[in-house]
C-alpha positions in Angstrom: -10.2 -16.1 4.5 -12.1 -13.0 3.3 -10.4 -10.6 0.9 -13.1 -7.9 1.1 -11.9 -4.5 1.9 -13.1 -0.9 1.3 -11.5 1.3 -1.4 -10.4 3.7 1.3 -8.5 1.0 3.2 -7.2 -0.4 -0.1 -5.6 3.0 -0.8 -4.2 3.2 2.7 -2.8 -0.3 2.5 -1.4 0.4 -1.0 0.3 3.6 0.4 1.7 1.8 3.5 2.7 -1.4 1.5 4.0 0.5 -1.6 6.7 2.5 0.9 7.8 0.6 4.1 10.3 2.7 6.0 12.0 1.4 9.1 14.4 3.9 10.7 16.8 2.6 13.3 19.6 4.2 15.2 22.8 3.1 16.9 23.9 5.3 19.7 23.4 9.0 18.8 23.6 8.5 15.1 20.9 10.4 13.2 19.7 8.9 9.9 17.8 11.1 7.4 16.4 9.2 4.4 16.0 11.1 1.2 13.1 11.0 -1.2 11.8 7.4 -1.6 9.2 6.5 -4.3 6.0 4.8 -3.1 6.5 2.3 -6.0 8.6 1.8 -9.1 8.1 -0.2 -12.3 10.4 -3.1 -13.1 13.4 -1.8 -15.0 12.9 1.8 -13.9 15.9 3.6 -12.6 15.6 4.8 -8.9 17.9 7.2 -7.1 17.8 8.2 -3.5 20.2 9.6 -0.8 20.6 8.7 2.8 22.4 11.0 5.2 24.1 9.8 8.4 24.8 12.6 10.9 27.2 12.4 13.9 28.6 9.0 13.0 31.1 8.9 15.9 28.9 10.2 18.8 28.4 7.4 21.3 30.1 5.1 18.7 33.7 3.8 18.5 36.3 5.8 16.6 36.3 3.1 14.0 33.3 1.2 12.6 32.1 0.0 9.3 29.0 1.2 7.4 27.5 -1.7 5.5 24.8 -1.3 2.8 22.9 -3.7 0.6 20.1 -3.4 -2.0 18.0 -5.5 -4.4 18.4 -2.9 -7.1 20.3 -4.1 -10.2 23.0 -2.2 -12.1 23.8 -0.5 -8.8 26.0 2.4 -8.1 26.8 3.7 -4.6 28.6 6.9 -3.8 29.7 7.3 -0.2 30.8 10.9 0.7 32.2 11.9 4.1 32.0 15.6 5.0 33.2 17.8 7.9 31.2 21.0 8.4 30.1 20.8 4.7 33.6 20.2 3.3 34.3 16.9 1.6 36.8 14.7 3.4 36.6 11.6 1.2 34.5 9.9 -1.4 34.3 6.4 -2.6 32.1 4.5 -5.1 30.9 0.9 -5.2 29.3 -1.1 -8.0 27.9 -4.2 -6.3 24.6 -4.8 -4.6 26.4 -4.6 -1.2 29.3 -2.6 0.2 31.4 -2.2 3.3 32.8 1.3 4.0 35.1 1.7 7.0 34.7 5.0 8.9 37.4 6.6 11.1 37.0 9.5 13.4 40.5 10.7 12.6 39.2 11.8 9.2 37.1 14.4 11.2 33.9 13.5 9.3 30.7 14.6 10.9 28.3 13.6 8.1 28.2 10.6 5.7 26.1 10.9 2.6 25.2 7.8 0.7 23.7 8.1 -2.8 22.3 5.0 -4.4 21.2 4.5 -8.1 20.0 1.3 -9.7 17.2 -0.4 -11.6 14.1 -1.8 -10.1 14.4 -5.6 -9.9 12.0 -8.1 -11.4 9.2 -9.5 -9.2 10.0 -13.0 -8.1 6.7 -13.6 -6.2 3.5 -11.7 -6.7 1.4 -11.2 -3.6 -1.8 -9.1 -3.6 -1.8 -8.4 0.1 0.7 -7.4 1.4 1.9 -5.9 -1.9 5.2 -7.3 -3.3 8.2 -5.2 -2.4 12.0 -5.1 -2.9 14.7 -3.7 -0.6 15.7 -0.3 -1.9 18.5 -0.2 0.7 19.4 -1.7 4.0 22.1 -0.1 6.2 23.9 -1.7 9.2 26.6 -0.6 11.6 29.4 -3.2 12.0 31.7 -3.3 15.0 33.9 -6.3 15.1 31.5 -9.3 15.0 28.6 -7.2 16.1 26.1 -6.0 13.4 23.2 -3.6 14.2 20.4 -2.4 12.0 20.7 1.3 11.1 18.1 2.0 8.4 16.1 0.1 5.8 13.5 0.8 3.2 11.3 -1.4 1.0 9.3 -0.2 -2.1 6.5 -1.8 -4.0 7.4 -2.9 -7.6 5.2 -3.8 -10.5 4.9 -4.3 -14.2 2.2 -2.7 -16.4 0.2 -5.9 -16.4 0.4 -6.5 -12.7 -0.5 -2.9 -11.9 -3.6 -3.0 -14.1 -4.7 -6.3 -12.5 -4.1 -4.9 -9.0 -6.2 -1.8 -9.8 -9.0 -4.0 -11.2 -8.9 -6.1 -8.0 -8.9 -3.0 -5.8 -12.1 -1.8 -7.6 -13.7 -5.3 -7.3 -12.8 -5.5 -3.6 -14.5 -2.2 -2.9 -17.6 -3.3 -4.8 -17.8 -6.6 -3.1 -17.3 -5.0 0.3 -20.2 -2.7 -0.4 -22.6 -5.2 -1.8 -21.6 -8.4 0.0 -21.7 -10.3 -3.3 -19.0 -11.5 -5.7 -16.6 -12.9 -3.2 -15.9 -16.0 -5.1 -15.0 -14.1 -8.3 -12.8 -11.8 -6.2 -11.0 -14.7 -4.6 -10.4 -16.2 -8.1 -9.0 -12.8 -9.3 -6.6 -12.7 -6.4 -5.5 -16.3 -7.0 -4.9 -15.6 -10.7 -2.9 -12.4 -9.8 -0.6 -14.3 -7.4 0.0 -16.9 -10.1 1.0 -14.2 -12.5 -2.0 -14.7 -14.7 -3.0 -11.0 -14.9 -5.4 -11.3 -17.8 -7.5 -13.8 -15.9 -7.2 -11.7 -12.8 -8.7 -8.7 -14.5 -11.5 -10.8 -16.0 -12.4 -12.3 -12.7 -12.3 -8.9 -11.0 -14.7 -7.6 -13.6 -17.0 -10.5 -13.0 -16.9 -9.7 -9.3 -17.8 -6.0 -10.0 -20.7 -7.1 -12.3 -22.0 -9.5 -9.6 -21.8 -6.8 -7.0 -23.6 -4.3 -9.2 -26.3 -6.7 -10.1 -26.8 -7.5 -6.4 -27.1 -3.8 -5.6 -29.6 -3.2 -8.5 -31.7 -6.1 -7.3 -31.6 -4.8 -3.7 -32.6 -1.3 -4.9 -35.5 -2.8 -6.9 -36.7 -4.8 -3.9 -36.5 -1.7 -1.7 -38.5 0.3 -4.3 -41.2 -2.5 -4.5 -41.4 -2.7 -0.7 -41.7 1.1 -0.5 -44.4 1.0 -3.1 -46.3 -1.7 -1.3 -45.9 0.1 2.0 -47.2 3.3 0.4 -50.3 1.4 -1.0 -51.0 0.0 2.4 -50.8 3.4 4.0 -53.1 4.8 1.4 -55.5 2.0 1.9 -55.6 2.5 5.6 -56.1 6.3 5.1 -58.8 5.7 2.5 -60.6 3.2 4.7 -60.5 5.6 7.6 -61.9 8.4 5.5 -64.7 6.1 4.2 -65.5 5.0 7.7 -65.6 8.6 9.0 -67.8 9.7 6.1 -70.2 6.8 6.6 -70.7 7.7 10.2 -71.2 11.4 9.3 -73.9 10.5 6.7 -75.9 8.2 9.0 -79.1 10.0 10.3 -79.4 10.6 14.0 -82.1 8.4 15.6 -84.7 10.1 17.9 -84.9 8.7 21.4 
């Protein structure tokens, strides 16, 4: 399996893999996610807000909002509002919560704020990038559960980020030169085993191999161009010599 990819596609994949947003709806419910980071460092505190509009349109008068996250040291704040005025507010301190909603409270907006720390990485994967669930919301009606909204975010350590950047650079160089694939594969393997020092070293080897191949190719092209120029000059020179020889030859009388 080839791991070669261009730097442009690497950036695109990094951006798409670093923030994976899946927005779902149940009935006429409108969900508006707040600001979500593309990535966060292990241990870094992350805060975001999700707003649920019209929670009872095309929905039962009573249903339960269920939320879960892989953040640690979590705090949820669930606020129900009616035309901007607060109707109720409740906080939760676990990685998951169930919050019953009732139309009799006249709420037309549910605002969920979540704060927590970025979890450790259990399994490093270069592509797709490793992610954690920032939040996952469902609607629960009796025994029926439906997806509402979910978001995953790339997480990293300083060492893993440096190794990934080195591999990205190597992948771009290998893709351009067609050389260094073995070193690149070894770098990715080391990364996924959590050996980031070796991953960076192997990635550098891949870059050097790619650069040497490019330099060799450029030298060969220069030599070929030089040889080609000499051949052209020889042909031109021979033509001139032949023309001059014919011009200098005396005309014979008949």
